[in-house]
C-alpha positions in Angstrom: 36.4 24.9 42.6 37.2 25.1 38.7 36.3 21.4 38.0 32.8 22.0 39.1 32.1 25.2 37.3 33.3 23.1 34.2 30.8 20.4 34.9 28.3 23.0 35.8 29.0 25.1 32.5 28.9 21.7 30.3 25.8 20.7 31.9 23.8 23.9 31.2 24.6 23.8 27.8 23.7 20.2 27.3 20.2 21.1 28.9 20.1 24.2 26.6 21.0 22.3 23.6 18.9 19.0 24.3 16.0 20.0 26.7 15.3 23.5 25.4 14.0 22.0 22.0 10.0 22.2 22.1 7.8 20.0 19.6 6.9 21.5 16.5 3.4 22.7 16.7 0.7 21.3 14.3 -2.1 23.6 12.5 -5.1 23.1 14.0 -8.3 24.9 15.2 -7.9 26.5 18.8 -11.0 25.4 21.2 -11.4 26.0 24.8 -11.6 22.6 26.1 -13.3 21.4 29.5 -11.2 19.8 32.1 -11.3 16.2 33.1 -9.5 14.9 36.8 -9.3 11.4 34.9 -8.0 12.3 31.7 -4.3 10.7 30.8 -1.5 12.1 28.7 -2.2 11.6 25.0 0.8 12.1 23.3 -0.3 10.5 20.1 -2.5 13.3 19.3 0.2 15.5 18.6 1.8 13.1 16.1 1.7 14.9 12.5 -0.1 12.0 11.4 -3.0 11.9 13.9 -6.4 12.5 12.8 -8.0 15.3 14.9 -11.6 16.7 14.8 -12.6 20.0 16.5 -15.8 21.1 17.1 -16.0 25.4 18.0 -17.9 27.0 20.4 -20.1 28.3 17.7 -21.0 24.6 16.3 -18.3 24.3 13.5 -16.7 21.0 13.2 -13.4 20.7 11.5 -11.3 17.5 10.5 -7.8 19.3 10.6 -8.3 22.7 9.7 -10.5 21.5 6.7 -14.2 22.7 7.7 -16.9 20.0 7.3 -20.1 18.4 8.1 -20.5 16.0 11.2 -22.0 13.2 8.9 -19.0 13.7 6.6 -16.6 12.2 9.5 -17.6 8.5 8.8 -15.6 8.5 5.7 -12.5 9.3 7.7 -10.2 6.0 7.4 -8.1 6.8 10.6 -9.0 4.2 12.8 -8.3 6.3 16.1 -9.7 9.9 15.8 -9.3 12.4 18.4 -12.0 15.0 19.1 -11.4 18.0 21.0 -14.6 20.0 21.6 -15.0 23.6 23.0 -16.4 23.6 26.2 -19.4 25.8 25.1 -20.3 24.1 22.2 -23.7 22.5 22.0 -23.8 19.0 23.1 -25.9 17.8 20.2 -23.1 18.7 18.0 -20.9 16.5 20.1 -23.3 14.0 19.8 -23.7 14.1 15.9 -19.7 13.9 15.5 -19.6 10.6 17.8 -22.5 9.2 16.0 -20.6 9.6 12.5 -17.6 8.2 14.1 -19.2 4.9 15.3 -17.0 1.8 15.4 -13.9 3.8 15.5 -11.5 4.4 18.6 -12.4 7.8 19.6 -10.3 9.7 22.3 -12.4 13.1 23.9 -9.2 15.5 24.3 -9.4 17.7 27.5 -7.6 20.2 29.3 -5.0 18.9 31.4 -5.9 18.5 35.1 -5.6 20.8 37.7 -2.7 18.5 39.3 -0.7 18.7 36.3 2.3 21.4 36.7 2.1 24.2 34.4 4.9 23.7 31.9 5.3 25.9 28.8 4.3 22.8 26.3 1.7 20.7 27.9 1.1 17.3 26.0 -2.5 16.8 25.1 -5.0 14.7 27.7 -7.8 12.9 27.0 -10.1 9.8 27.6 -10.4 7.1 25.1 -13.6 5.5 24.3 -15.2 3.5 22.0 -18.3 4.1 19.6 -20.1 1.1 19.1 -21.4 0.4 15.6 
């Protein structure tokens, strides 16, 4: 019985030491995203060098944490841009942002699908699209 307790104790320590680490959170603008059943994991959206554009419910647009105008987004140098829009934002604002991102690979971020388990830290989910020139 003692060897089994030792294995359990060592396993518990390893799980706490390795599995208990959560990724560092990035600074960003919080929005209430719509859910999409066909969205897939987009872990790259959490990378420190990812370019994230947020559209708030009141129509404000942010590149990272800096407030900007939709037209200014065309000067972004990133080839891939992650867009997270509040579900209450006006559709016209979302279209203005997508128009400014013409020619770039755009990922529309969404809330995780309902069939995904409820973990503490959920990876980003989204749908990738190409906005033609």
